C-alpha positions as CSV (number, residue, x, y, z in Angstrom):
1,M,17.5,-18.1,8.8
2,T,21.3,-18.5,9.9
3,R,21.8,-21.4,7.6
4,L,20.3,-19.8,4.6
5,A,22.2,-16.5,5.1
6,R,25.5,-18.7,5.4
7,T,24.7,-20.4,2.0
8,L,24.0,-17.2,0.3
9,H,26.9,-15.5,1.6
10,A,29.3,-18.4,0.4
11,V,27.7,-18.1,-3.0
12,R,27.7,-14.4,-3.4
13,P,29.5,-12.9,-0.3
14,F,27.4,-10.0,1.3
15,E,29.3,-6.7,1.9
16,R,26.7,-5.1,4.5
17,I,23.5,-6.2,5.7
18,L,21.1,-3.1,6.6
19,T,17.6,-2.8,7.8
20,Q,15.6,0.4,8.7
21,S,13.4,-1.4,11.1
22,E,13.6,-1.9,14.9
23,I,13.3,-5.4,15.3
24,G,15.4,-6.0,12.2
25,Q,18.4,-4.6,14.2
26,L,18.7,-7.8,16.3
27,V,18.8,-9.9,13.0
28,V,21.4,-7.8,11.4
29,G,23.6,-7.9,14.5
30,H,23.2,-11.7,14.7
31,L,24.2,-12.1,11.2
32,N,27.0,-9.6,11.2
33,D,28.6,-11.7,13.8
34,E,28.0,-15.0,12.2
35,L,29.3,-14.2,8.8
36,G,32.2,-12.0,10.1
37,L,30.9,-8.7,8.4
38,Q,31.5,-5.3,9.3
39,G,28.8,-3.3,11.3
40,N,27.4,-3.4,14.6
41,G,27.3,-6.7,16.2
42,L,24.6,-8.6,18.4
43,T,25.9,-7.5,21.7
44,V,25.4,-3.8,20.5
45,M,22.2,-4.4,19.0
46,R,20.8,-6.3,22.0
47,T,21.9,-3.3,24.4
48,L,20.1,-1.0,22.5
49,H,17.3,-2.9,22.2
50,D,17.0,-3.9,25.8
51,K,16.3,-0.5,27.7
52,L,17.2,-2.1,30.9
53,A,20.6,-3.3,29.7
54,L,21.4,0.1,28.2
55,R,20.5,1.7,31.5
56,T,22.5,-0.6,33.5
57,L,25.6,-0.4,31.4
58,L,25.3,3.5,31.3
59,N,25.0,3.5,34.9
60,A,28.0,1.4,35.5
61,K,30.2,3.6,33.4
62,G,28.8,6.9,35.3
63,I,27.1,8.0,31.7
64,G,24.3,10.0,33.2
65,P,23.2,7.6,35.9
66,V,19.6,7.0,36.6
67,D,18.2,4.8,39.5
68,V,16.5,1.8,38.0
69,V,15.4,-1.7,39.1
70,R,13.9,-4.7,37.1
71,G,10.1,-4.7,38.0
72,T,9.2,-7.6,40.4
73,N,6.0,-7.0,42.6
74,R,3.5,-4.3,43.9
75,D,5.5,-3.8,47.1
76,A,8.7,-3.4,45.4
77,L,7.0,-0.7,43.1
78,H,5.5,1.0,46.2
79,R,8.9,1.2,47.8
80,F,10.7,2.6,44.9
81,V,7.9,5.4,44.4
82,A,8.1,6.3,48.2
83,E,11.7,6.7,47.8
84,H,11.8,9.0,44.7
85,G,8.4,10.4,44.7
86,S,7.7,9.4,41.2
87,A,8.6,6.9,38.6
88,V,8.3,5.6,35.1
89,V,7.4,1.8,34.3
90,K,8.0,0.5,30.8
91,P,8.7,-3.0,29.1
92,V,12.4,-3.5,28.7
93,M,11.8,-3.9,24.9
94,G,9.5,-2.0,22.3
95,S,9.0,1.1,20.9
96,G,6.3,4.0,20.3
97,S,5.6,4.4,24.1
98,L,3.8,1.0,24.2
99,G,3.2,0.1,27.7
100,V,4.8,3.1,29.3
101,R,3.1,4.7,32.3
102,K,4.4,7.5,34.6
103,I,3.6,7.2,38.6
104,R,3.6,10.8,40.1
105,S,2.7,9.7,43.5
106,V,2.4,6.4,45.7
107,A,-1.4,7.1,45.5
108,E,-1.2,6.1,41.8
109,V,0.9,2.8,42.3
110,D,-2.1,0.4,42.8
111,E,-3.7,1.4,39.8
112,V,-0.8,1.2,37.5
113,W,0.2,-2.1,38.8
114,D,-3.3,-3.5,38.1
115,W,-3.0,-2.1,34.5
116,L,0.6,-3.5,33.9
117,S,-0.9,-7.0,35.1
118,S,-4.2,-6.6,32.9
119,F,-2.2,-5.5,29.9
120,G,0.1,-8.3,29.9
121,I,3.6,-6.6,30.7
122,G,5.9,-9.4,31.7
123,T,9.3,-7.9,32.0
124,F,9.4,-4.3,33.0
125,M,11.7,-1.8,34.5
126,V,11.1,0.9,36.8
127,E,13.3,4.0,36.9
128,E,13.3,7.7,38.2
129,L,10.9,10.0,36.3
130,L,13.0,12.4,34.5
131,E,11.9,16.0,34.1
132,G,13.1,18.4,31.7
133,R,13.0,19.4,27.8
134,E,13.0,16.2,25.8
135,V,14.8,16.0,22.7
136,S,16.3,13.4,20.1
137,V,19.8,13.2,18.6
138,E,19.7,12.2,14.9
139,T,23.3,10.8,14.2
140,F,25.5,8.8,11.6
141,S,28.7,6.9,12.7
142,Y,31.6,6.4,10.3
143,R,35.0,5.2,10.9
144,G,34.5,5.6,14.8
145,E,33.3,9.1,14.4
146,H,29.6,10.0,15.4
147,H,28.2,13.0,13.6
148,V,25.2,14.8,14.6
149,L,22.7,15.6,11.8
150,A,20.0,17.1,13.5
151,V,18.5,17.7,17.2
152,T,14.9,17.1,17.3
153,G,12.7,18.8,19.9
154,K,9.6,17.1,21.1
155,E,6.1,17.7,22.6
156,T,4.4,15.0,24.8
157,G,2.1,17.4,26.8
158,G,3.2,15.9,30.0
159,G,2.2,12.2,28.9
160,V,4.0,9.6,27.5
161,V,3.1,9.8,23.8
162,E,4.7,12.0,21.4
163,L,2.4,14.6,20.0
164,G,4.9,16.9,17.8
165,H,8.3,17.2,16.7
166,V,10.5,19.9,15.4
167,V,13.8,20.0,13.7
168,P,16.0,22.0,14.4
169,A,15.1,21.8,18.2
170,P,14.9,25.2,20.0
171,L,18.2,24.9,21.8
172,G,21.0,27.2,22.9
173,M,24.6,26.7,21.7
174,A,25.5,25.5,25.3
175,D,22.7,22.7,25.2
176,Q,23.7,21.8,21.7
177,R,27.2,21.1,22.6
178,A,26.2,19.2,25.7
179,V,23.5,16.9,23.6
180,A,26.4,16.3,21.0
181,D,29.1,15.4,23.5
182,F,26.6,13.3,25.7
183,T,25.1,11.4,22.6
184,A,28.8,10.6,21.4
185,A,29.7,9.2,24.9
186,V,26.5,7.0,25.0
187,L,27.3,5.5,21.5
188,D,30.9,5.0,22.3
189,T,30.1,3.1,25.9
190,V,27.7,0.8,23.7
191,G,30.3,0.4,21.0
192,V,28.1,1.5,18.0
193,A,30.5,1.2,15.2
194,E,28.6,2.6,12.2
195,G,25.4,3.7,10.9
196,T,22.3,5.9,11.8
197,A,21.3,6.1,15.5
198,H,18.3,7.7,17.1
199,T,19.0,8.6,20.8
200,E,16.1,10.1,22.9
201,L,17.4,12.5,25.9
202,I,15.9,14.4,28.6
203,L,17.7,17.7,29.6
204,T,17.6,17.4,33.3
205,A,18.9,20.0,35.8
206,A,21.8,17.6,36.4
207,G,22.5,17.4,32.7
208,P,21.4,15.1,29.4
209,R,20.0,11.8,30.6
210,V,19.2,8.9,28.1
211,V,15.6,7.7,27.9
212,E,16.4,5.2,25.1
213,S,18.6,4.9,22.0
214,H,18.4,2.8,18.8
215,A,20.7,1.9,15.9
216,R,18.3,3.1,13.4
217,C,16.5,6.2,12.2
218,G,13.9,7.7,14.3
219,G,10.3,7.1,13.3
220,D,7.4,9.7,13.3
221,R,8.7,10.9,10.1
222,I,11.8,12.4,11.7
223,T,13.9,11.6,8.7
224,K,11.7,13.7,6.6
225,L,11.9,16.6,9.0
226,V,15.7,16.2,8.8
227,E,15.8,16.2,5.0
228,L,13.6,19.3,4.8
229,S,15.6,21.1,7.5
230,T,19.1,20.2,6.7
231,G,19.0,18.4,3.2
232,I,20.3,15.2,4.5
233,D,18.3,12.0,3.6
234,M,19.1,9.7,6.6
235,E,17.7,6.6,5.0
236,E,19.9,6.9,2.1
237,L,23.2,7.4,4.1
238,P,23.7,3.8,5.2
239,F,24.0,2.6,1.7
240,H,26.9,4.9,1.3
241,L,29.0,2.6,3.6
242,L,29.7,0.5,0.4
243,D,31.3,3.4,-1.1
244,T,35.2,2.7,-1.3
245,T,36.1,5.8,-3.1
246,G,36.2,8.4,-0.2
247,F,32.9,8.9,1.1
248,T,32.4,11.6,3.8
249,V,29.2,12.2,6.1
250,P,27.5,15.2,4.7
251,S,27.2,18.4,6.8
252,P,23.8,19.7,7.6
253,E,22.7,22.9,5.5
254,A,20.4,25.4,7.1
255,K,17.2,25.1,5.0
256,G,14.6,26.4,7.5
257,A,12.7,24.0,9.9
258,A,10.0,21.4,9.8
259,A,7.7,20.3,12.1
260,I,4.9,17.5,12.7
261,R,1.8,17.7,14.8
262,F,0.0,14.4,15.4
263,L,-4.0,14.5,15.4
264,T,-5.8,13.1,18.4
265,A,-9.4,12.8,19.5
266,E,-11.5,11.9,22.4
267,P,-12.1,8.0,22.7
268,G,-15.3,6.8,21.0
269,R,-16.7,6.1,17.7
270,V,-15.8,8.6,15.0
271,V,-18.8,10.8,13.8
272,T,-17.2,13.3,11.6
273,V,-13.7,14.4,10.1
274,E,-13.5,17.9,9.0
275,G,-11.1,20.5,7.5
276,V,-8.9,18.1,6.2
277,E,-8.8,19.5,2.4
278,K,-8.6,23.2,3.5
279,A,-5.6,22.1,5.9
280,R,-3.9,20.1,2.9
281,A,-4.2,23.2,0.7
282,H,-2.0,25.4,3.0
283,E,1.1,26.3,1.5
284,A,3.3,25.2,4.6
285,V,1.8,21.7,4.7
286,I,4.4,19.0,3.1
287,E,2.6,16.0,4.3
288,L,-1.1,15.6,5.6
289,D,-2.4,11.9,6.8
290,V,-5.6,11.3,8.4
291,K,-6.0,7.5,9.4
292,V,-9.7,7.5,11.0
293,Q,-12.8,7.9,9.2
294,E,-16.3,7.9,10.2
295,G,-17.3,4.8,12.1
296,D,-13.7,3.9,13.3
297,L,-12.9,3.4,17.0
298,V,-10.4,5.9,18.7
299,R,-8.9,4.2,21.7
300,P,-7.6,6.0,24.5
301,L,-4.0,7.7,24.0
302,H,-1.8,4.8,25.2
303,W,0.8,4.7,22.4
304,S,2.0,6.1,19.3
305,E,-0.7,3.8,16.9
306,D,-3.7,5.4,19.1
307,R,-2.7,8.8,17.3
308,C,-5.4,9.6,14.3
309,G,-3.0,11.1,11.9
310,Y,-0.5,14.0,11.3
311,V,0.1,17.3,9.6
312,L,3.8,17.7,8.5
313,V,5.0,21.6,7.6
314,H,8.1,23.5,6.6
315,A,8.9,26.9,7.5
316,A,11.6,29.4,7.7
317,S,12.1,29.1,11.4
318,T,11.5,26.6,14.5
319,S,9.1,28.9,15.9
320,E,7.3,29.5,12.8
321,A,7.2,25.8,12.0
322,I,5.8,25.0,15.6
323,A,3.2,27.6,15.3
324,Q,1.9,26.4,11.5
325,A,2.1,22.8,12.5
326,D,-0.2,23.7,15.8
327,K,-2.7,26.0,14.1
328,I,-3.0,23.8,10.7
329,S,-3.6,20.4,13.0
330,S,-6.1,22.2,15.0
331,S,-8.1,23.2,12.2
332,I,-8.7,19.5,11.5
333,E,-11.7,18.5,13.9
334,I,-12.3,14.5,14.5
335,R,-15.6,14.3,16.5
336,T,-16.4,11.2,18.2
337,E,-19.3,10.0,20.1
338,A,-19.0,7.9,23.4
339,V,-18.9,4.2,23.4
340,A,-20.2,2.2,26.4
341,D,-17.3,0.1,26.7
342,I,-14.1,0.3,24.5
343,P,-12.8,-3.1,24.6
344,E,-9.7,-3.8,26.8
345,V,-6.5,-4.8,24.7
346,H,-3.6,-6.7,25.7
347,M,0.0,-6.0,24.9
348,N,0.1,-9.3,22.6
349,D,-3.2,-8.0,20.7
350,V,-1.3,-4.7,20.0
351,L,1.9,-6.2,18.7
352,A,-0.2,-8.5,16.4
353,E,-2.2,-5.5,14.9
354,V,1.0,-3.8,13.9
355,D,2.7,-7.2,12.9
356,E,5.5,-6.5,15.5
357,I,7.5,-8.6,17.8
358,L,9.8,-7.9,20.6
359,D,12.4,-10.4,20.3
360,P,12.8,-12.4,17.2
361,F,15.1,-14.6,19.1
362,A,12.6,-15.4,22.0
């Protein structure tokens, strides 16, 4: 790959290399370094892609410190949870909440440890379980300045899988300023030079704390929520880095609010799916996607790909968008029947299903 890129660059020099994918960030960082191009280098991309590396860097710089250790053995996990009262375990790489588990007491440690082993998670991290409102900050960096385009509110129902998003998030001015300042400090510390970023935070009693950050747009149709509520197309913005005539980062406009609510169902075999067309006809609905049909198997809700679809709406205000998304999504009924034994899946099987790898240089 590197040799091919060098050859193509010698024939017709590249100005920028861009990607909208998660795993592509590492490749772009590598090629930026190899070809001497502007943009984020491999060190920046690896720090963002490796959650433990990001946490270690932020802790060293005093940016929203969170206790963390590399996962080693069952006894170490017991000790960490005993000391902190709770914890979250997660792979050091990945997205979509894949392999993430919360531990709320020492009594849950053995079950989670056994699950980590059976699921095939090799290198993982253990950190404090952060409590508070969860948001993500959608930014675009240009010439050393980080511009907040939107703050996305999140709903997880107390679990790890995101069940809904809304833009703009229901935050007061003080929280908005704190979130913007903290996110800029994170991106500065990592060394993000330019482009889109998606930084997930929890607003704890001690202030904002990072969950993870990525040098790309957020998934889950967040870019559509941002476009509907601010008028900014985040997927288009990186291409303006090629503009040498005086590009300026657009300011968000107030265009109401947009929300997405994900469809879920009890694990088992799908028997019926009802209410879809009536929901689709609702005037607030912008997008509606149901990805299961009769006969499909619904797995337990362990990561984003286990959700059954979504409803995306646009409304005049944040509260109205949330209410409409909740009401319309709940009108869609996905009934399942119990299956005696839903096959256990391994992390490698899950990644293969979505054609994803964690580290292209492994």
